[in-house]
N, C-alpha and C positions, 0 to 999 in steps of 0.2 A: 281701888285706887282712892284716895283721897281727895273728894273733889275739888276742892281748892288746890291742894299742895301739889298735884299732879303725880305721876311715877314715869320711872324710867323702865326701858324695853330693850333689853342688850341680848346679845349674842357673838356668834364667831363670823367672821367675813366666809363666804365661798370662793373657789376658784372656779368660773363658769365665764362662756361667754352670751350667753342667753340673756336676752332683756328681762330684767328683775331675777337675774340668778345669783348675784353677789350675796343681796338678803333680801325677804318680802317679809310684811305685817299686815296684819286684816284689821281694820278695826270693828272690832266683835263688842265697844262697851255701848254701843245703845245710844251715842248721841255722838256730836259732834266734838271733837277734840283741837285743841290749837298745838302746834308741835313748836316749841319753843329753840330746841336745841338738838341738833344731831352730831353726834361726836363720831369719828371713824379715826381707829388707833393703829395704826399700821407698824407691827414689830417687824415683820420680813418685806423688804421691798419683793415686787415683782421679777420676775429674774428671765421673763424672753430676752431682752435686748430690743423690745419694740415699745415705743411710748403707748402703756396704756391708761385711761383715765377713767375715773369713776364720777357717775352721774347718780344722785340720789332725788326720789321726787315722791308725790303722793298726787294721786289720781283713780278713775276707776277701773283701772283693768290690772289683772294680776300678771300680765305678761307684756305690760309696755315700759319702755324707757322714758323715766319723767327725770327733769331735771331743775323743779323749781324750788328746792331743798338747799342740795348740792351740785354746781354747775363745772363738771371736766377737773376735780382735783387730780393731781397725778398720784399713779402708783406706782412710779418708780424711786421714791424716796420714802422713809421711816418717818414717823414722828404722829401729833394728833393736828387732825383738820375738822374743822367745823363749819355748819351753815351761816355763822356769824362770822368768823375772821374769812373764810373760804367761798365764799358764796359763788362766785362767779360773776358770770353776766345774769344769769337768771335766777341764782338761789335767793333762799331768805327762808322768812317763817311763813306758814301755812295753817290754811284751816283743813283738818284731816277729817273728812266726811264719813259717817256711818257707813260702814262697810266696805268703805274703798280700802285703799290699799296703800302702803309706802316701800317703794321698791328702790334697790339699787343695782345698777347694770356697769359693767366695766365695758369700754369703749375700745375696738380695735382687735378684741380677741380677748381668750382667756387670760388672765394675768397670772400665766405660772410660775408658784412659788410663793407668792402672797399668802402672808400669813395677818392675820389684823380682827379687830374687835368692831362693833358698832354700839351705841349707846344712844336711845331717841327717848327725848322729854317731852311727854305729852301733859295737858293738863285742860280741865274741863270747867269754862267761867259762864256758861250758861246755866240760867236759873230754874 
């Protein structure tokens, strides 16, 4: 990772009802990082017929539902969602502490049929 340019971490969304089951990352870079952007790209909406929402956040546990990046974005529609445009009540930009996690969790059960991807931009601005 370039120290000041940052890097993108990306992957596919998983269909899971577990806390931190949609995707999970651990900060193994050895320093605190600032999460500037979280992008969720849903190519196929969930098909359960019940409202499902997604929370994304950073914290100390690899099995906790955090919502300090994205809070309650709907999984019922396709498109691109972010922590800037779709932060919800509690979302935004956060410090991702060394050895902590970024977790994404579906609310209300497994989002059957969901297909999509995530990209997380992090930057190290410490000296």
